[in-house]
C-alpha positions, 0 to 999 in steps of 0.5 A: 500499500505504501508503494501504491500511494507514493505515485500520489506523493509526487510532483506533477509531471508533464509527458517528457518528464514523465517519459524520462522515469519522473524527473523533477530537479534537472528535467524541462518540467516547467512550472511545477518543476525546478523553480530555477527553470523559468530563469532560461529557455524560450517563452512557453505555455504547455498544456498536459493531459493524462489517463492515470493507471488506465482507469476510466474515470480518473484524470489528470489535466495541467496548464503552465506559462513561464516567461524567462529571463534574468527574472524569469516568472511561471505560473501553473495550474493542475487538477488530478482526481474524479468525481469523489476525490479532487486534487487541485494545485496552484503555483507561481514561481520566481526565478534569477539567472546567472552566468553559471547558475539560476536559482528560483523560489516557488510558491504552491497553494494546495487542496484536497476534497472528496464527497462527504469531507471537508477540504484540506488546504495547505501552502508549500514553499519550495527552492532551487538552484541549477549550475551549468558547464560548457561541457553540457553538464548540469548540477541541480537541486531542491528542497520543498516544505509544506508550511502548513494547512490554510486555516489550521496547523502552522507547523512545517511538514511534508518535507521533500528533497532532491538533487540531480545532474544531467550530462549531454553527450552529443545527441544523447543526454542522461539524467540522474535523480535522488528523491526523498520525502519526509517519510519515504526512503531515498528513490532514484530516478534514471532518464535518457533522451536520444535525438537523432536529428532536429525534430524528434527525440526518444525517451527512456526512464526508470525510478526505483520507488515506487517501480516504475517504467517509462517510454515515450517520444517527443518532437517539434512543430514550427512554434510548438513541441509535442510530447507523448509518454506512458509510464508503468507503475507496479502496482498500480498499472499504465499512465498515459499523457501528452502535452502540448508546448506552445512556443518559440523554441525548446522547453525552459530548462532546456541545456542546448537551449541556454546556448540558443541552440535547437535540440 
């Protein structure tokens, strides 16, 4: 049972991040990922829709917007659930870009509600940093804490930390992350993406806890990018996601976008 519930405790994912095993620190996860991400890349609007675990009545949808720059900003909203149970989240991010590093601060409002019981509302704050090298590597870390319920208990709870490394090797990129929540052991995430050309990209990843295997594809159109991802989580089943990015270039946080290139 604990492994099953871990899938609901993870941050919201876009199709690309999910296909890479569930990246949340070094991957281009937009408004719901590392708050340092919106400092780089190009202006984007992204919509994601998912059918979690193949359940007919269970859906997940989210919308994100970010504008990078010396002071980057981002915002996003997400809904997960069905008629008798719903999770809603809204998040705003402020990021600062430097020559070889970027940092950010995110504030999230969360609400959980269900049939027959009162909604539970809370506020979470997280900070993040990304360090970049000229050799195409990125080192990143985040730390998140739930400040308390609104209104209600003001004590901190639900701490979550993560560190990650990304390395570009020609047309191949390798991602490695370690995630830890307050009540769970460390979980490793390994992902790889291969872009043989300038249009398409193949994605694959694996997560330790809960056991998850993922795969997907990402391809570019004029002024847009589309990603499809499928994850198999034991014992919950398969989740299919689709994300559509509307913008002039790669997603925020893309290692190649930081140098002005195209993936």
